[in-house]
PABA-220201 format. One record per residue (C-alpha): x, y, z; residue in three letters; residue number from 1. Coordinates in steps of 0.5 Angstrom, whole numbers, padded with zeros to 4 digits. Example, Ala and Ser with C-alpha at 12.3 -4.5 7.8 and 13.67 -1.06 7.14 Angstrom:
<recs>
+-------+-------+-------+-----+-----+
!     X !     Y !     Z !   r !   k !
+-------+-------+-------+-----+-----+
!  0025 ! -0009 !  0016 ! ALA !   1 !
!  0027 ! -0002 !  0014 ! SER !   2 !
+-------+-------+-------+-----+-----+
</recs>
This chain:
<recs>
+-------+-------+-------+-----+-----+
!     X !     Y !     Z !   r !   k !
+-------+-------+-------+-----+-----+
!  0141 ! -0010 !  0144 ! UNK !   1 !
!  0139 ! -0007 !  0138 ! UNK !   2 !
!  0142 ! -0009 !  0131 ! UNK !   3 !
!  0143 ! -0017 !  0132 ! UNK !   4 !
!  0139 ! -0019 !  0138 ! UNK !   5 !
!  0133 ! -0024 !  0136 ! UNK !   6 !
!  0135 ! -0025 !  0129 ! UNK !   7 !
!  0137 ! -0032 !  0126 ! UNK !   8 !
!  0141 ! -0033 !  0120 ! UNK !   9 !
!  0143 ! -0040 !  0116 ! UNK !  10 !
!  0150 ! -0042 !  0113 ! UNK !  11 !
!  0150 ! -0044 !  0106 ! UNK !  12 !
!  0155 ! -0050 !  0103 ! UNK !  13 !
!  0159 ! -0046 !  0099 ! UNK !  14 !
!  0165 ! -0051 !  0100 ! UNK !  15 !
!  0164 ! -0059 !  0099 ! UNK !  16 !
!  0168 ! -0065 !  0100 ! UNK !  17 !
!  0172 ! -0067 !  0094 ! UNK !  18 !
!  0171 ! -0071 !  0089 ! UNK !  19 !
!  0164 ! -0067 !  0090 ! UNK !  20 !
!  0164 ! -0060 !  0087 ! UNK !  21 !
!  0160 ! -0054 !  0089 ! UNK !  22 !
!  0154 ! -0052 !  0084 ! UNK !  23 !
!  0155 ! -0044 !  0083 ! UNK !  24 !
!  0148 ! -0044 !  0080 ! UNK !  25 !
!  0144 ! -0048 !  0085 ! UNK !  26 !
!  0148 ! -0044 !  0091 ! UNK !  27 !
!  0144 ! -0038 !  0088 ! UNK !  28 !
!  0138 ! -0041 !  0088 ! UNK !  29 !
!  0139 ! -0043 !  0095 ! UNK !  30 !
!  0140 ! -0036 !  0097 ! UNK !  31 !
!  0133 ! -0034 !  0094 ! UNK !  32 !
!  0130 ! -0040 !  0098 ! UNK !  33 !
!  0133 ! -0038 !  0104 ! UNK !  34 !
!  0130 ! -0031 !  0104 ! UNK !  35 !
!  0123 ! -0034 !  0102 ! UNK !  36 !
!  0123 ! -0038 !  0108 ! UNK !  37 !
!  0125 ! -0032 !  0113 ! UNK !  38 !
!  0132 ! -0032 !  0115 ! UNK !  39 !
!  0135 ! -0025 !  0116 ! UNK !  40 !
!  0141 ! -0027 !  0114 ! UNK !  41 !
!  0145 ! -0032 !  0110 ! UNK !  42 !
!  0153 ! -0033 !  0111 ! UNK !  43 !
!  0158 ! -0036 !  0107 ! UNK !  44 !
!  0165 ! -0039 !  0108 ! UNK !  45 !
!  0172 ! -0036 !  0106 ! UNK !  46 !
!  0178 ! -0039 !  0103 ! UNK !  47 !
!  0182 ! -0039 !  0097 ! UNK !  48 !
!  0185 ! -0046 !  0098 ! UNK !  49 !
!  0183 ! -0051 !  0103 ! UNK !  50 !
!  0185 ! -0058 !  0104 ! UNK !  51 !
!  0189 ! -0063 !  0101 ! UNK !  52 !
!  0187 ! -0071 !  0101 ! UNK !  53 !
!  0181 ! -0069 !  0101 ! UNK !  54 !
!  0181 ! -0063 !  0098 ! UNK !  55 !
!  0175 ! -0058 !  0099 ! UNK !  56 !
!  0173 ! -0055 !  0093 ! UNK !  57 !
!  0170 ! -0048 !  0095 ! UNK !  58 !
!  0166 ! -0042 !  0091 ! UNK !  59 !
!  0169 ! -0035 !  0092 ! UNK !  60 !
!  0165 ! -0032 !  0098 ! UNK !  61 !
!  0165 ! -0025 !  0095 ! UNK !  62 !
!  0163 ! -0027 !  0088 ! UNK !  63 !
!  0157 ! -0032 !  0091 ! UNK !  64 !
!  0154 ! -0027 !  0095 ! UNK !  65 !
!  0154 ! -0021 !  0090 ! UNK !  66 !
!  0150 ! -0026 !  0085 ! UNK !  67 !
!  0145 ! -0027 !  0091 ! UNK !  68 !
!  0145 ! -0020 !  0092 ! UNK !  69 !
!  0143 ! -0019 !  0085 ! UNK !  70 !
!  0137 ! -0024 !  0086 ! UNK !  71 !
!  0134 ! -0022 !  0093 ! UNK !  72 !
!  0132 ! -0016 !  0096 ! UNK !  73 !
!  0131 ! -0017 !  0104 ! UNK !  74 !
!  0136 ! -0022 !  0106 ! UNK !  75 !
!  0143 ! -0020 !  0109 ! UNK !  76 !
!  0149 ! -0022 !  0106 ! UNK !  77 !
!  0155 ! -0025 !  0111 ! UNK !  78 !
!  0162 ! -0027 !  0111 ! UNK !  79 !
!  0163 ! -0032 !  0116 ! UNK !  80 !
!  0169 ! -0031 !  0116 ! UNK !  81 !
!  0173 ! -0027 !  0111 ! UNK !  82 !
!  0180 ! -0028 !  0111 ! UNK !  83 !
!  0182 ! -0021 !  0111 ! UNK !  84 !
!  0190 ! -0021 !  0111 ! UNK !  85 !
!  0190 ! -0025 !  0104 ! UNK !  86 !
!  0187 ! -0019 !  0101 ! UNK !  87 !
!  0189 ! -0013 !  0098 ! UNK !  88 !
!  0186 ! -0008 !  0103 ! UNK !  89 !
!  0185 ! -0002 !  0098 ! UNK !  90 !
!  0182 ! -0007 !  0093 ! UNK !  91 !
!  0178 ! -0010 !  0098 ! UNK !  92 !
!  0175 ! -0004 !  0101 ! UNK !  93 !
!  0173 ! -0002 !  0094 ! UNK !  94 !
!  0170 ! -0009 !  0092 ! UNK !  95 !
!  0166 ! -0009 !  0099 ! UNK !  96 !
!  0163 ! -0002 !  0098 ! UNK !  97 !
!  0161 ! -0004 !  0091 ! UNK !  98 !
!  0157 ! -0010 !  0094 ! UNK !  99 !
!  0154 ! -0006 !  0100 ! UNK ! 100 !
!  0151 ! -0001 !  0094 ! UNK ! 101 !
!  0149 ! -0007 !  0090 ! UNK ! 102 !
!  0145 ! -0010 !  0096 ! UNK ! 103 !
!  0142 ! -0003 !  0098 ! UNK ! 104 !
!  0146 ! -0004 !  0105 ! UNK ! 105 !
!  0145 ! -0011 !  0107 ! UNK ! 106 !
!  0153 ! -0013 !  0108 ! UNK ! 107 !
!  0155 ! -0016 !  0114 ! UNK ! 108 !
!  0162 ! -0017 !  0115 ! UNK ! 109 !
!  0165 ! -0023 !  0119 ! UNK ! 110 !
!  0173 ! -0022 !  0119 ! UNK ! 111 !
!  0179 ! -0026 !  0122 ! UNK ! 112 !
!  0186 ! -0027 !  0121 ! UNK ! 113 !
!  0186 ! -0034 !  0118 ! UNK ! 114 !
!  0189 ! -0041 !  0121 ! UNK ! 115 !
!  0191 ! -0044 !  0114 ! UNK ! 116 !
!  0199 ! -0043 !  0113 ! UNK ! 117 !
!  0199 ! -0047 !  0106 ! UNK ! 118 !
!  0194 ! -0042 !  0104 ! UNK ! 119 !
!  0198 ! -0036 !  0106 ! UNK ! 120 !
!  0204 ! -0039 !  0103 ! UNK ! 121 !
!  0200 ! -0040 !  0096 ! UNK ! 122 !
!  0198 ! -0033 !  0096 ! UNK ! 123 !
!  0205 ! -0030 !  0098 ! UNK ! 124 !
!  0202 ! -0027 !  0105 ! UNK ! 125 !
!  0207 ! -0028 !  0111 ! UNK ! 126 !
!  0203 ! -0032 !  0116 ! UNK ! 127 !
!  0207 ! -0030 !  0122 ! UNK ! 128 !
!  0205 ! -0023 !  0120 ! UNK ! 129 !
!  0198 ! -0024 !  0119 ! UNK ! 130 !
!  0195 ! -0021 !  0126 ! UNK ! 131 !
!  0199 ! -0015 !  0124 ! UNK ! 132 !
!  0197 ! -0015 !  0117 ! UNK ! 133 !
!  0189 ! -0016 !  0120 ! UNK ! 134 !
!  0190 ! -0010 !  0124 ! UNK ! 135 !
!  0193 ! -0005 !  0118 ! UNK ! 136 !
!  0188 ! -0008 !  0114 ! UNK ! 137 !
!  0182 ! -0006 !  0119 ! UNK ! 138 !
!  0185 !  0001 !  0119 ! UNK ! 139 !
!  0185 !  0002 !  0112 ! UNK ! 140 !
!  0178 ! -0001 !  0110 ! UNK ! 141 !
!  0175 !  0004 !  0116 ! UNK ! 142 !
!  0179 !  0010 !  0113 ! UNK ! 143 !
!  0177 !  0009 !  0106 ! UNK ! 144 !
!  0170 !  0008 !  0108 ! UNK ! 145 !
!  0169 !  0014 !  0113 ! UNK ! 146 !
!  0174 !  0019 !  0111 ! UNK ! 147 !
!  0173 !  0024 !  0105 ! UNK ! 148 !
!  0180 !  0024 !  0103 ! UNK ! 149 !
!  0186 !  0019 !  0106 ! UNK ! 150 !
!  0193 !  0020 !  0107 ! UNK ! 151 !
!  0198 !  0015 !  0110 ! UNK ! 152 !
!  0203 !  0010 !  0109 ! UNK ! 153 !
!  0202 !  0003 !  0111 ! UNK ! 154 !
!  0208 ! -0001 !  0109 ! UNK ! 155 !
!  0207 ! -0002 !  0101 ! UNK ! 156 !
!  0200 !  0002 !  0101 ! UNK ! 157 !
!  0202 !  0009 !  0100 ! UNK ! 158 !
!  0195 !  0013 !  0100 ! UNK ! 159 !
!  0196 !  0020 !  0097 ! UNK ! 160 !
!  0190 !  0024 !  0096 ! UNK ! 161 !
!  0186 !  0017 !  0096 ! UNK ! 162 !
!  0178 !  0018 !  0095 ! UNK ! 163 !
!  0174 !  0012 !  0095 ! UNK ! 164 !
!  0167 !  0013 !  0092 ! UNK ! 165 !
!  0162 !  0011 !  0093 ! UNK ! 166 !
!  0162 !  0010 !  0100 ! UNK ! 167 !
!  0158 !  0004 !  0103 ! UNK ! 168 !
!  0150 !  0005 !  0104 ! UNK ! 169 !
!  0151 !  0003 !  0111 ! UNK ! 170 !
!  0154 !  0009 !  0115 ! UNK ! 171 !
!  0159 !  0010 !  0118 ! UNK ! 172 !
!  0160 !  0003 !  0115 ! UNK ! 173 !
!  0158 ! -0004 !  0114 ! UNK ! 174 !
!  0158 ! -0008 !  0121 ! UNK ! 175 !
!  0165 ! -0011 !  0123 ! UNK ! 176 !
!  0165 ! -0018 !  0127 ! UNK ! 177 !
!  0171 ! -0021 !  0129 ! UNK ! 178 !
!  0172 ! -0028 !  0129 ! UNK ! 179 !
!  0177 ! -0032 !  0133 ! UNK ! 180 !
!  0179 ! -0035 !  0140 ! UNK ! 181 !
!  0185 ! -0032 !  0144 ! UNK ! 182 !
!  0185 ! -0026 !  0148 ! UNK ! 183 !
!  0189 ! -0021 !  0143 ! UNK ! 184 !
!  0183 ! -0023 !  0138 ! UNK ! 185 !
!  0178 ! -0022 !  0143 ! UNK ! 186 !
!  0181 ! -0015 !  0144 ! UNK ! 187 !
!  0181 ! -0013 !  0137 ! UNK ! 188 !
!  0173 ! -0015 !  0137 ! UNK ! 189 !
!  0172 ! -0011 !  0143 ! UNK ! 190 !
!  0176 ! -0005 !  0141 ! UNK ! 191 !
!  0177 ! -0004 !  0133 ! UNK ! 192 !
!  0171 ! -0008 !  0131 ! UNK ! 193 !
!  0163 ! -0008 !  0133 ! UNK ! 194 !
!  0164 ! -0015 !  0136 ! UNK ! 195 !
!  0165 ! -0022 !  0136 ! UNK ! 196 !
!  0163 ! -0028 !  0131 ! UNK ! 197 !
!  0164 ! -0035 !  0134 ! UNK ! 198 !
!  0164 ! -0042 !  0131 ! UNK ! 199 !
!  0161 ! -0048 !  0135 ! UNK ! 200 !
!  0162 ! -0046 !  0142 ! UNK ! 201 !
!  0158 ! -0048 !  0148 ! UNK ! 202 !
!  0154 ! -0043 !  0152 ! UNK ! 203 !
!  0159 ! -0043 !  0158 ! UNK ! 204 !
!  0165 ! -0042 !  0153 ! UNK ! 205 !
!  0161 ! -0037 !  0150 ! UNK ! 206 !
!  0159 ! -0033 !  0156 ! UNK ! 207 !
!  0167 ! -0033 !  0158 ! UNK ! 208 !
!  0170 ! -0030 !  0152 ! UNK ! 209 !
!  0164 ! -0025 !  0151 ! UNK ! 210 !
!  0165 ! -0023 !  0158 ! UNK ! 211 !
!  0173 ! -0022 !  0156 ! UNK ! 212 !
!  0170 ! -0018 !  0150 ! UNK ! 213 !
!  0166 ! -0013 !  0154 ! UNK ! 214 !
!  0172 ! -0012 !  0159 ! UNK ! 215 !
!  0176 ! -0010 !  0154 ! UNK ! 216 !
!  0171 ! -0005 !  0151 ! UNK ! 217 !
!  0170 ! -0002 !  0158 ! UNK ! 218 !
!  0178 ! -0001 !  0159 ! UNK ! 219 !
!  0178 !  0002 !  0152 ! UNK ! 220 !
!  0173 !  0007 !  0154 ! UNK ! 221 !
!  0167 !  0003 !  0149 ! UNK ! 222 !
!  0160 !  0002 !  0152 ! UNK ! 223 !
!  0160 ! -0006 !  0152 ! UNK ! 224 !
!  0153 ! -0006 !  0151 ! UNK ! 225 !
!  0153 ! -0003 !  0144 ! UNK ! 226 !
!  0157 ! -0009 !  0142 ! UNK ! 227 !
!  0154 ! -0014 !  0137 ! UNK ! 228 !
!  0155 ! -0022 !  0137 ! UNK ! 229 !
!  0153 ! -0028 !  0133 ! UNK ! 230 !
!  0154 ! -0035 !  0134 ! UNK ! 231 !
!  0155 ! -0041 !  0129 ! UNK ! 232 !
!  0152 ! -0047 !  0131 ! UNK ! 233 !
!  0151 ! -0054 !  0128 ! UNK ! 234 !
!  0144 ! -0057 !  0128 ! UNK ! 235 !
!  0141 ! -0064 !  0127 ! UNK ! 236 !
!  0133 ! -0065 !  0128 ! UNK ! 237 !
!  0130 ! -0072 !  0129 ! UNK ! 238 !
!  0126 ! -0076 !  0133 ! UNK ! 239 !
!  0131 ! -0076 !  0139 ! UNK ! 240 !
!  0138 ! -0074 !  0140 ! UNK ! 241 !
!  0140 ! -0081 !  0140 ! UNK ! 242 !
!  0137 ! -0082 !  0133 ! UNK ! 243 !
!  0141 ! -0076 !  0130 ! UNK ! 244 !
!  0148 ! -0076 !  0135 ! UNK ! 245 !
!  0152 ! -0082 !  0131 ! UNK ! 246 !
!  0151 ! -0079 !  0124 ! UNK ! 247 !
!  0152 ! -0072 !  0126 ! UNK ! 248 !
!  0158 ! -0073 !  0130 ! UNK ! 249 !
!  0161 ! -0077 !  0124 ! UNK ! 250 !
!  0159 ! -0071 !  0119 ! UNK ! 251 !
!  0163 ! -0066 !  0124 ! UNK ! 252 !
!  0169 ! -0070 !  0124 ! UNK ! 253 !
!  0169 ! -0071 !  0117 ! UNK ! 254 !
!  0168 ! -0064 !  0114 ! UNK ! 255 !
!  0170 ! -0059 !  0120 ! UNK ! 256 !
!  0176 ! -0057 !  0123 ! UNK ! 257 !
!  0176 ! -0055 !  0131 ! UNK ! 258 !
!  0182 ! -0051 !  0133 ! UNK ! 259 !
!  0186 ! -0054 !  0138 ! UNK ! 260 !
!  0187 ! -0047 !  0142 ! UNK ! 261 !
!  0180 ! -0046 !  0142 ! UNK ! 262 !
!  0174 ! -0048 !  0146 ! UNK ! 263 !
!  0170 ! -0049 !  0139 ! UNK ! 264 !
!  0168 ! -0057 !  0140 ! UNK ! 265 !
!  0163 ! -0062 !  0136 ! UNK ! 266 !
!  0159 ! -0062 !  0143 ! UNK ! 267 !
!  0156 ! -0055 !  0141 ! UNK ! 268 !
!  0152 ! -0059 !  0136 ! UNK ! 269 !
!  0144 ! -0058 !  0137 ! UNK ! 270 !
!  0141 ! -0065 !  0137 ! UNK ! 271 !
!  0135 ! -0068 !  0138 ! UNK ! 272 !
!  0127 ! -0067 !  0137 ! UNK ! 273 !
!  0124 ! -0060 !  0136 ! UNK ! 274 !
!  0123 ! -0059 !  0143 ! UNK ! 275 !
!  0130 ! -0061 !  0145 ! UNK ! 276 !
!  0133 ! -0057 !  0140 ! UNK ! 277 !
!  0129 ! -0051 !  0142 ! UNK ! 278 !
!  0131 ! -0052 !  0150 ! UNK ! 279 !
!  0138 ! -0052 !  0147 ! UNK ! 280 !
!  0138 ! -0046 !  0143 ! UNK ! 281 !
!  0135 ! -0042 !  0149 ! UNK ! 282 !
!  0141 ! -0044 !  0153 ! UNK ! 283 !
!  0145 ! -0040 !  0148 ! UNK ! 284 !
!  0140 ! -0034 !  0148 ! UNK ! 285 !
!  0140 ! -0034 !  0156 ! UNK ! 286 !
!  0148 ! -0033 !  0156 ! UNK ! 287 !
!  0148 ! -0027 !  0151 ! UNK ! 288 !
!  0148 ! -0030 !  0144 ! UNK ! 289 !
!  0144 ! -0025 !  0140 ! UNK ! 290 !
!  0144 ! -0028 !  0133 ! UNK ! 291 !
!  0144 ! -0035 !  0132 ! UNK ! 292 !
!  0147 ! -0038 !  0125 ! UNK ! 293 !
!  0145 ! -0045 !  0124 ! UNK ! 294 !
!  0149 ! -0049 !  0120 ! UNK ! 295 !
!  0144 ! -0055 !  0118 ! UNK ! 296 !
!  0146 ! -0062 !  0118 ! UNK ! 297 !
!  0149 ! -0063 !  0111 ! UNK ! 298 !
!  0145 ! -0057 !  0109 ! UNK ! 299 !
!  0139 ! -0062 !  0108 ! UNK ! 300 !
!  0133 ! -0057 !  0106 ! UNK ! 301 !
!  0128 ! -0061 !  0110 ! UNK ! 302 !
!  0132 ! -0059 !  0116 ! UNK ! 303 !
!  0132 ! -0052 !  0114 ! UNK ! 304 !
!  0125 ! -0052 !  0113 ! UNK ! 305 !
!  0124 ! -0054 !  0120 ! UNK ! 306 !
!  0129 ! -0049 !  0123 ! UNK ! 307 !
!  0125 ! -0044 !  0119 ! UNK ! 308 !
!  0118 ! -0046 !  0121 ! UNK ! 309 !
!  0118 ! -0049 !  0128 ! UNK ! 310 !
!  0125 ! -0048 !  0131 ! UNK ! 311 !
!  0125 ! -0040 !  0130 ! UNK ! 312 !
!  0118 ! -0038 !  0131 ! UNK ! 313 !
!  0119 ! -0041 !  0138 ! UNK ! 314 !
!  0125 ! -0038 !  0140 ! UNK ! 315 !
!  0122 ! -0031 !  0138 ! UNK ! 316 !
!  0116 ! -0032 !  0143 ! UNK ! 317 !
+-------+-------+-------+-----+-----+
</recs>
């Protein structure tokens, strides 16, 4: 599979647990360092408002990626995931096309419909309509990026002789990976998007959903072998699994959410010695995971350097 197979990205901590605040300049420096370490892609989380007690302060995903794009040359820049219904799709199409221009075609877009109702209420977007808004927004993005002139009425968006230039560098447009769990979302990933971005899945859970996605693509007349995927996986490398399991489970419990309607789970965590972690990761590659996006324990640089220098070379072999 061309495109994402045998590629390895890294997540970044653009959100923190209150009272800690994210350091915007340090995050840009982090992005530069990830390129130096050889990761192929860098992934940010996306929210406007998150949490109450505790709250989770967060740096805007697209602003941060734009700053990193200006300081780097090779590393791809991903959203894992961008909450699409929260944004005006016409304005977003312009912003993302401009980012792709600035980065010389390095944008990778993970997109999802969202789950946090308080955030939708604050922004003024009907939470119960987020799926329909997602589909409409995807169509608007696609058309503005690929058509010379767009005519169309999409609810409140009246596109009359709409010409959006410059287009993205990538042709026909940046890669669109759809995030989510339920069948209607998996079908959207297969039919409307270029594939699937998943979060903290066990290999067997990934395989079950990926087979569904391939089936939806085939039903729609698309070649399932051209679909792309990426899996976000937490990892903690140490002297043994027993030595790291306790702190890893505590971190995942305190700072991460796992949708009750999904198979996303803390049990997906990759833990143990380098040898043990490599074997666990190979199980994901064996069921068809193309791109692994590492979420290192507490984003510790020592962990990240081990991933870059000892884990990834063995997975590539």
